[in-house]
C-alpha positions in Angstrom: -130.5 47.5 -57.0 -128.8 47.2 -53.6 -127.9 50.2 -51.4 -124.3 50.3 -50.5 -123.3 53.7 -49.0 -124.2 57.5 -48.7 -121.9 60.3 -48.7 -122.2 64.1 -48.2 -123.6 64.4 -51.8 -124.4 61.1 -53.3 -125.9 57.8 -52.7 -124.3 54.6 -54.2 -126.1 51.6 -55.3 -124.9 48.3 -56.8 -126.9 47.6 -59.8 -125.5 44.3 -60.9 -122.5 42.1 -60.4 -120.0 44.7 -61.7 -121.3 48.2 -61.7 -122.7 50.8 -59.3 -124.7 53.9 -59.7 -124.0 57.2 -58.1 -127.2 59.2 -57.4 -126.7 62.8 -56.6 -128.5 64.2 -53.5 -127.9 67.9 -54.1 -126.3 70.1 -56.9 -122.8 69.4 -55.7 -123.4 65.6 -56.3 -124.4 66.4 -59.7 -121.2 68.3 -60.1 -119.1 65.5 -58.6 -120.6 63.1 -61.1 -119.8 65.3 -64.0 -116.2 65.9 -62.7 -115.6 62.2 -62.3 -117.0 61.6 -65.8 -114.6 64.3 -67.2 -111.7 63.1 -65.4 -112.1 59.5 -66.5 -112.5 60.6 -70.1 -109.3 62.6 -70.0 -107.1 60.4 -67.9 -104.3 58.6 -69.7 -103.6 55.9 -67.1 -105.6 53.1 -65.8 -105.8 54.5 -62.3 -109.4 55.6 -62.3 -112.5 53.4 -62.0 -114.2 53.1 -65.4 -117.3 55.3 -65.4 -119.9 57.1 -67.8 -122.7 59.7 -67.2 -126.3 59.3 -68.0 -128.4 62.2 -69.7 -129.7 62.8 -66.3 -126.6 63.1 -64.4 -126.5 59.6 -62.9 -122.9 58.1 -62.9 -122.5 54.5 -63.7 -119.2 53.2 -62.5 -117.3 49.9 -62.4 -117.5 47.9 -59.0 -114.4 48.4 -57.1 -113.4 46.2 -54.0 -113.1 48.6 -51.2 -112.1 46.1 -48.6 -108.3 46.6 -48.9 -106.1 47.4 -45.9 -104.5 50.9 -46.1 -101.1 49.2 -45.8 -101.7 47.3 -49.1 -102.5 50.4 -51.2 -100.0 51.7 -53.6 -98.3 54.9 -52.8 -100.2 57.1 -55.2 -103.5 56.2 -53.2 -102.5 59.1 -51.0 -103.4 61.5 -53.7 -106.9 60.7 -53.3 -109.1 61.8 -50.6 -109.2 59.4 -47.8 -107.2 56.9 -49.9 -110.5 55.9 -51.8 -108.6 53.2 -53.9 -109.6 49.6 -54.2 -109.3 46.7 -56.4 -111.2 46.3 -59.9 -112.3 42.6 -61.0 -108.8 42.0 -62.5 -106.8 42.9 -59.2 -105.8 46.4 -60.5 -105.7 49.2 -57.8 -108.0 52.1 -58.9 -109.4 55.2 -57.5 -113.3 55.1 -57.1 -114.2 58.5 -55.8 -112.0 61.1 -57.5 -114.5 64.2 -57.8 
């Protein structure tokens, strides 16, 4: 496991070549994980990074390349906090933090 980044409510680790795990630091982080899992399961379009939640509240999510210039992002990226949109392994834009 490789540490990537820490936010206000969660720490993010890369667990293999195509997945990350979001580990809650507090109750808000646990809620964020549940919200992302629910939003992904109910979303019709392929604009959200694939994810699933464990019984312990950890969120497993596909790895998204976040090294994208803001000028290259699609218009809809502005609907996500801080334009948290990047590229999946197939070159499709997807939001990776949508709690």
